[in-house]
C-alpha positions in Angstrom: 52.4 129.6 103.7 48.8 129.5 105.9 48.1 127.2 108.6 44.8 125.7 108.7 42.7 123.6 111.0 41.8 120.1 109.0 40.6 116.7 109.4 43.1 114.0 109.2 41.7 113.1 106.0 40.9 116.7 104.8 44.8 116.9 105.7 45.8 113.9 103.5 43.9 115.3 100.6 45.6 118.4 100.6 49.1 115.9 100.9 47.5 114.6 97.4 47.2 117.7 96.0 50.4 119.0 97.0 51.9 116.6 95.4 50.0 116.9 92.3 48.0 113.5 92.4 46.3 113.6 89.1 43.7 110.4 89.8 41.9 109.4 92.5 39.2 106.6 92.7 38.0 105.2 95.8 34.7 103.5 96.9 33.2 105.4 100.7 33.8 104.0 103.2 34.1 105.0 107.5 36.7 106.6 108.2 38.0 106.5 104.3 35.5 108.9 102.8 36.2 111.8 103.7 39.5 111.4 101.9 38.2 111.2 98.2 35.5 113.6 99.0 38.2 116.3 100.2 40.2 115.6 96.9 37.4 116.0 94.8 37.1 119.8 95.7 40.5 119.8 94.1 39.7 120.7 90.1 43.2 119.5 89.1 42.6 116.1 90.5 40.6 113.9 88.9 38.4 112.2 91.4 35.1 109.2 91.2 33.6 106.7 93.4 34.3 103.0 91.8 31.8 100.7 92.3 34.2 98.8 94.6 37.7 98.8 95.5 39.1 96.4 93.8 38.2 97.9 90.3 39.5 101.7 92.5 43.0 100.0 92.5 42.9 99.0 89.5 42.1 102.3 88.5 44.7 104.0 90.9 47.0 101.6 88.9 46.2 102.3 85.2 46.7 105.9 85.9 50.0 105.3 87.5 50.7 103.2 84.5 50.3 106.2 82.5 52.3 108.2 83.8 50.4 110.2 86.3 50.1 110.0 90.6 47.2 108.4 91.7 45.4 107.5 94.3 43.0 104.8 96.1 41.8 104.9 99.3 39.4 102.4 101.6 38.2 101.2 104.7 39.9 98.3 106.2 37.7 95.6 105.4 37.8 97.1 101.7 41.7 96.2 101.6 40.3 92.4 101.8 38.0 93.3 98.3 41.1 94.8 97.0 43.8 92.6 97.9 44.0 90.5 94.6 45.5 93.4 92.8 47.3 94.8 96.0 49.8 91.9 95.8 50.5 91.6 91.8 51.1 95.5 92.3 53.6 94.9 94.3 55.5 92.6 92.0 54.7 94.9 89.0 55.7 98.2 90.5 54.6 102.0 89.1 55.3 104.2 86.4 54.3 107.5 88.6 53.9 107.5 92.0 50.8 105.2 93.6 49.4 105.9 97.1 47.1 103.2 98.8 45.1 104.7 102.1 43.7 102.3 104.0 41.6 103.4 107.6 41.4 101.1 110.5 38.5 101.1 112.7 39.7 100.0 116.4 36.0 100.0 118.3 34.5 98.7 115.7 32.2 102.5 115.4 31.1 101.9 111.7 32.5 98.0 111.2 32.1 94.7 111.4 35.5 93.3 112.5 38.6 95.2 114.1 41.5 94.4 111.5 45.0 94.9 111.5 46.0 96.5 108.2 49.3 96.3 108.8 49.5 92.7 108.2 48.2 93.2 104.4 51.9 95.7 104.5 53.8 92.8 105.7 52.1 90.0 103.5 52.3 92.2 100.4 55.8 93.5 100.8 54.9 96.4 100.3 56.1 100.2 102.5 53.4 101.7 104.7 53.4 104.8 107.0 51.2 105.5 109.5 50.8 109.5 110.6 49.7 110.4 114.0 47.9 113.2 113.4 46.6 115.7 110.7 50.3 117.7 109.9 52.1 114.0 109.4 48.9 112.9 107.3 49.4 115.6 105.2 53.6 115.5 104.8 53.3 112.0 104.5 50.9 111.8 101.5 53.9 114.4 99.7 56.8 111.8 101.3 54.7 108.4 100.1 54.8 110.1 96.4 58.7 110.3 96.5 58.7 107.2 97.8 56.7 105.1 95.7 59.3 107.0 92.7 62.4 106.4 94.5 61.4 102.5 95.1 59.2 101.9 92.9 56.1 100.5 94.7 52.7 101.5 95.6 53.4 102.9 99.5 50.0 102.2 101.8 49.4 105.1 103.9 47.7 103.9 107.6 44.7 105.9 108.9 42.9 105.2 112.1 39.2 106.6 113.3 40.8 109.4 115.5 43.5 110.2 113.2 41.2 110.5 110.5 38.2 112.3 112.4 40.2 114.6 114.5 41.1 118.0 113.7 44.8 119.6 114.2 47.3 122.3 112.4 48.3 121.7 109.5 50.7 124.3 107.2 49.6 124.6 103.7 51.9 124.6 100.4 51.2 125.2 96.8 50.7 122.6 93.9 53.6 120.7 92.9 52.5 118.6 89.6 55.8 116.6 88.0 55.2 116.0 84.2 53.5 113.1 83.1 55.9 109.9 82.8 56.0 108.8 79.5 54.8 104.7 79.7 57.0 102.7 78.0 56.3 99.1 77.0 57.7 96.7 79.2 56.4 93.0 79.0 58.9 91.4 82.0 57.9 94.3 84.4 53.8 94.4 83.8 53.0 91.6 82.4 52.2 89.0 85.4 52.4 85.9 83.8 54.3 82.9 85.4 57.1 83.5 83.7 57.4 87.0 84.1 56.5 87.0 87.7 59.4 84.5 88.5 61.7 87.3 87.8 59.9 89.8 89.8 59.8 88.2 93.2 63.9 89.0 93.6 63.4 92.4 92.7 60.3 92.9 95.6 62.6 91.0 97.8 65.6 93.6 96.8 63.2 96.1 96.9 62.2 95.4 100.2 65.5 95.5 101.6 67.0 99.1 100.4 63.5 100.4 102.2 64.4 98.7 105.3 67.5 100.6 104.5 65.9 103.9 104.4 63.7 103.3 107.3 67.0 103.5 110.0 67.9 106.7 109.0 64.2 108.5 107.7 63.4 111.3 109.4 59.7 109.8 109.9 60.9 107.3 112.7 62.0 109.6 115.7 63.7 108.5 118.5 62.1 111.3 121.5 64.9 111.1 124.8 63.0 111.5 127.7 64.2 112.3 131.1 65.2 108.4 132.6 66.5 105.5 130.9 63.6 103.5 132.9 61.3 103.4 130.6 61.5 103.1 126.4 58.4 103.0 124.4 58.2 102.0 120.6 54.9 103.2 119.0 53.2 105.1 116.6 49.7 106.7 115.0 47.1 107.9 117.5 49.4 105.6 120.7 52.3 108.1 120.0 49.3 110.7 121.6 48.4 108.8 124.0 52.0 108.1 125.2 52.7 111.7 125.1 49.6 113.0 127.1 50.4 110.2 129.6 54.0 110.0 130.3 54.9 113.5 128.9 59.1 113.5 128.7 59.5 110.9 131.5 60.0 107.8 128.9 62.0 107.7 125.6 60.1 107.2 122.5 60.6 105.6 119.6 58.2 106.9 117.5 57.4 105.0 114.0 56.3 106.9 110.6 57.2 104.0 108.8 56.0 100.9 110.2 56.7 98.2 107.6 59.4 97.6 106.9 60.5 98.4 110.0 64.7 99.4 110.9 65.8 96.9 112.7 69.4 98.2 113.8 67.4 101.5 115.1 65.0 99.5 117.5 68.1 97.5 118.6 70.0 100.6 119.5 66.6 101.9 121.4 65.8 98.6 123.1 69.8 98.6 124.5 69.1 102.6 125.7 66.6 101.8 128.0 65.7 99.7 131.2 62.4 98.5 130.1 61.0 98.0 126.7 57.5 98.8 126.1 54.7 98.5 122.8 52.1 100.4 123.0 49.7 99.7 119.9 46.3 98.7 118.8 45.0 95.6 118.3 47.3 93.0 117.3 50.9 92.7 118.7 52.2 93.5 115.3 55.3 95.7 116.8 55.9 93.5 119.3 56.2 90.1 118.1 58.4 91.8 115.6 60.4 93.1 118.4 60.6 89.4 120.0 61.6 87.8 116.9 64.3 89.8 117.0 64.8 88.7 120.2 64.3 91.8 122.3 62.9 91.2 125.9 59.3 93.6 124.4 56.2 93.7 126.7 52.8 95.1 124.8 50.4 92.5 125.1 50.8 91.4 128.8 49.7 95.1 129.8 47.4 96.0 126.4 44.4 94.5 125.0 44.3 93.9 121.7 40.5 94.7 121.9 39.3 97.9 120.7 40.5 101.1 121.7 43.1 102.3 124.0 43.4 106.2 126.0 46.2 108.0 127.3 44.1 107.1 130.6 44.2 103.5 129.7 48.0 104.0 128.7 48.2 105.8 131.7 46.9 102.7 134.5 48.6 99.9 132.8 52.5 101.8 133.2 51.4 102.9 136.9 50.6 106.6 136.3 48.5 108.7 137.7 45.0 108.5 136.2 43.1 112.3 135.9 39.8 111.3 138.2 36.5 111.7 136.1 33.3 113.3 136.8 30.7 111.0 137.9 27.4 111.8 136.6 24.3 111.6 139.1 21.5 110.8 136.7 21.8 107.8 134.9 22.0 108.3 130.8 19.7 106.2 128.9 20.9 104.5 125.9 20.6 105.0 122.5 20.8 102.7 120.1 21.0 103.6 116.5 17.7 103.1 114.7 16.9 104.0 111.3 15.6 107.2 110.5 11.9 108.9 110.8 10.4 108.2 107.4 13.2 105.6 106.1 12.0 103.5 103.3 13.2 100.3 104.8 11.1 100.5 107.7 7.9 99.4 106.6 9.6 96.2 104.3 11.5 94.8 107.3 8.2 95.1 109.7 7.1 93.1 106.6 9.9 90.2 106.2 9.3 90.4 110.4 5.6 90.0 110.1 5.9 87.1 107.2 8.6 85.9 110.0 11.2 85.1 107.1 14.9 84.1 107.2 16.6 87.1 106.0 20.1 86.9 105.0 21.2 90.6 105.2 24.0 92.8 104.1 26.8 96.0 104.9 23.9 99.3 104.7 22.3 101.2 107.2 19.2 98.8 106.2 21.7 96.5 108.9 19.6 98.4 111.2 16.6 96.2 110.5 18.4 93.8 112.6 17.9 95.7 115.7 14.7 95.8 117.9 11.3 95.6 117.5 12.2 95.1 114.1 14.7 92.5 114.4 14.3 91.0 111.0 17.2 90.1 109.8 19.0 86.8 110.6 23.3 86.9 109.2 25.4 89.7 108.1 28.4 89.4 106.6 30.0 91.6 104.2 29.5 93.3 101.2 27.2 91.2 98.9 27.5 88.2 100.8 23.7 88.5 101.2 22.6 87.4 97.4 25.7 84.5 97.6 24.3 83.7 101.1 20.8 83.2 100.1 22.2 81.1 96.9 23.6 78.5 99.5 21.2 78.7 101.8 18.7 77.5 99.8 20.6 74.9 97.6 21.4 73.0 101.1 17.9 73.3 101.6 17.2 70.8 98.7 17.8 73.3 95.3 15.0 74.7 96.1 13.2 78.0 97.9 11.5 76.7 101.2 9.7 80.2 100.7 11.0 81.2 103.6 14.0 82.7 102.8 15.1 86.0 101.2 18.4 88.5 100.6 18.5 92.0 101.6 20.8 94.4 99.7 21.5 97.8 99.2 21.8 100.1 95.7 25.1 100.8 95.9 26.1 97.7 97.6 24.5 95.3 94.6 26.6 97.6 92.7 29.2 96.6 95.1 29.7 93.4 95.2 25.8 92.1 94.4 26.1 91.7 90.9 27.9 88.4 91.0 25.9 86.9 93.4 22.8 87.4 91.3 24.3 86.3 88.1 25.4 82.9 90.2 21.4 82.4 91.5 20.5 82.6 87.6 23.3 80.8 86.5 22.9 78.0 88.5 18.9 77.8 88.6 18.2 79.1 92.7 14.8 79.5 93.2 15.9 82.1 95.5 14.3 85.5 96.0 16.8 88.8 96.1 15.5 92.0 97.6 16.8 95.3 96.7 16.4 98.2 98.5 17.1 101.1 96.7 17.0 104.2 98.3 18.8 106.1 95.5 21.8 106.8 97.4 25.0 105.4 99.4 23.2 106.2 102.5 25.1 104.7 105.2 28.8 106.6 104.7 26.7 109.9 103.8 24.6 110.4 100.7 27.6 110.0 98.2 26.3 108.4 95.0 26.8 105.4 93.0 26.3 104.0 89.6 22.5 103.5 89.9 22.1 107.3 91.2 22.5 108.7 87.8 25.0 111.6 89.1 29.1 111.3 90.0 30.8 112.2 92.8 31.2 115.7 92.4 27.5 115.6 91.5 27.5 115.8 87.4 24.7 113.5 85.6 26.2 110.2 84.9 25.1 107.0 83.4 22.5 105.6 85.3 22.5 101.5 85.6 19.2 100.3 85.4 18.7 97.7 88.0 15.7 95.7 86.0 17.4 95.8 83.0 20.5 94.6 84.9 18.3 91.8 86.3 16.8 90.8 83.1 20.1 90.9 81.6 21.8 88.5 84.0 19.1 85.8 84.0 16.3 86.8 86.2 12.7 86.7 84.3 10.7 88.1 87.3 11.9 91.3 88.4 9.0 93.5 91.0 9.1 96.7 91.8 7.3 97.8 95.0 7.0 100.9 97.3 8.2 100.9 100.8 5.8 102.8 102.1 2.9 100.2 101.0 2.5 97.4 103.8 -0.2 95.6 101.6 1.6 95.5 98.5 4.8 94.4 100.1 3.2 92.0 101.9 1.1 90.5 98.6 4.4 91.0 96.1 6.8 89.1 98.7 4.1 85.8 99.2 4.0 85.7 95.1 7.6 86.1 94.8 8.4 83.4 97.1 6.0 81.3 96.1 7.1 81.7 92.2 9.1 78.5 91.1 12.1 80.4 89.8 14.4 83.0 91.0 13.3 87.0 91.3 14.1 90.2 92.0 12.2 92.5 94.2 13.4 96.3 94.0 11.9 98.4 97.2 12.6 101.7 95.6 12.1 105.0 97.5 14.8 107.6 97.9 16.2 108.3 101.4 14.2 110.5 103.6 17.0 112.7 104.3 18.0 113.7 100.6 17.4 117.4 100.7 15.4 117.1 97.3 13.3 114.7 98.9 9.9 116.5 99.3 7.7 115.1 102.7 3.7 115.2 103.7 3.1 117.2 106.8 3.6 115.4 110.1 0.7 113.1 110.8 -1.4 113.7 113.9 -2.3 111.7 116.5 -5.5 111.7 118.1 -6.0 110.8 121.7 -9.4 110.4 121.7 -9.0 107.3 119.3 -6.4 105.8 120.6 -6.9 102.9 122.1 -3.4 102.1 123.6 -2.6 98.8 121.7 0.7 100.1 121.2 0.8 98.6 117.0 2.6 101.7 116.3 5.3 101.1 118.1 6.2 98.2 116.6 8.0 99.8 113.5 10.4 101.4 115.6 9.9 104.9 114.7 11.6 107.3 116.6 8.9 109.9 115.7 6.5 107.6 117.6 5.8 106.9 121.5 3.7 106.4 124.0 2.1 109.2 126.7 -0.4 108.8 129.3 -1.4 106.0 127.9 -1.6 107.2 123.8 0.1 107.5 120.9 2.5 110.7 120.4 4.0 111.7 117.1 7.3 114.4 117.2 5.9 116.5 114.0 9.9 117.9 114.1 11.1 114.1 113.1 7.5 113.0 111.2 7.8 112.7 107.7 4.6 112.1 106.8 5.3 108.4 105.5 1.9 106.9 106.7 3.7 103.8 107.4 2.3 103.9 111.4 -1.3 104.9 110.0 -1.5 101.7 108.3 -1.1 99.3 111.2 -2.9 101.2 113.0 -7.0 100.2 113.1 -9.3 102.9 115.1 -8.0 105.9 112.9 -5.9 107.6 115.9 -3.6 108.4 113.4 -4.3 110.8 110.7 -2.8 113.1 107.8 -2.0 116.4 108.7 
């Protein structure tokens, strides 16, 4: 058997492969994206990007119903989108095994909130496994299918940024694909109308009790005895690694691989074996509160913050152990806030929106960077698709018609995810709102994944392509305009015209992402210091290829894509085509 270094996400995908998973449907979202991308590299697995997480989960359930092992993956906020089928599939159970991976993002490296997905396992009455490294990610994926079919349940596997995006050694095995299970018609199991659903609830409760009994002796709930009984740690996931590094074998550790349902008897025995019981966990005091509800004197939140990530140093410090001395840098490191790339097609549009002093209801995507200086062109960002619905509510609250000062911006992938229904609502309820779809021909924020508007599927094969103009017309929007965001005059004129129109409208700002490999750029612009007046008008767009040195504008030829947006701002001809 081969040993190899794999990311946690890649290892989980390998576990899907080895377990005989046949169908994978997901929506990309950091830090979960690579699971599905890695699974797609195995020809035995059918893998796809779905328009959103709800569709992905329903697709995976359909595959399970047909008798094939299935999977869907998402980040923590994506599980909110998929919560509707999640809670009901808990009632129906499965046919073939079904595994759901959710990746939490403590520290909000690429997310709009810090959400603890363990709450979903408890609320939906589903088992949840939580690996602490790549080897466990592989092993737990395989175990999840065994548990899914043994207990007739979907199984959640919770990843986190550190486990998903760190590498460790895994041992590879061959694929063992079980025979397809026959589908048998069973209305009482699979049709969740009230009369049948009432019969399924007791089944769910009985299953949860059986899972709790399994957890008591499950090997993935591991008791590691320390050199002293003075301190006992209950932990899981990446926090286990922090505890091990900070404390070595000094403390006894109960490392939970299944964090729901909890092994109550095992927890009580562990607590009785130590003098001090401490829970080390990130975000919510999930384990701590359950231990306290059991009457155990557990510490946790009094020591560790529920905000952001923990670390081995934080664990050592809070438990009174030596903290390794760091190295202080003599020079201050300048801040490097994220910015839109040089040549980003969204830059010219956001410059125009800011110049017009419009209220902009924003959405989730790399274009959210339009909110930061110097553009500062976005007023609100909530969740996927909220810009379109939010704009409708904003304008209705202002008397039912647009005040010619408010627009929504949403990316092409996000529009397909959850903006379509908001646009249908605008048309249906006669909202005089202007929606701008930022069509950069890709799902940019999560690393250039395909979506239903690109014409290609996950594996890069040609696929059906949604015609955004036709779609907007189909839901009842009569005014649909397409603009080039590199043309500032056109952007300004069309936005003014559509805001003045007495009906709903859509503007499609269309130009592919500057980082796409097939995009051919013009030669870098040339800065003419003899013509530059040092007015800094070109700096207003915040392009990383432009800087000031010696009082004049400079162009970094290694970054400049020749888009020409900055040249349109220069009244003195100091920025010219190369």
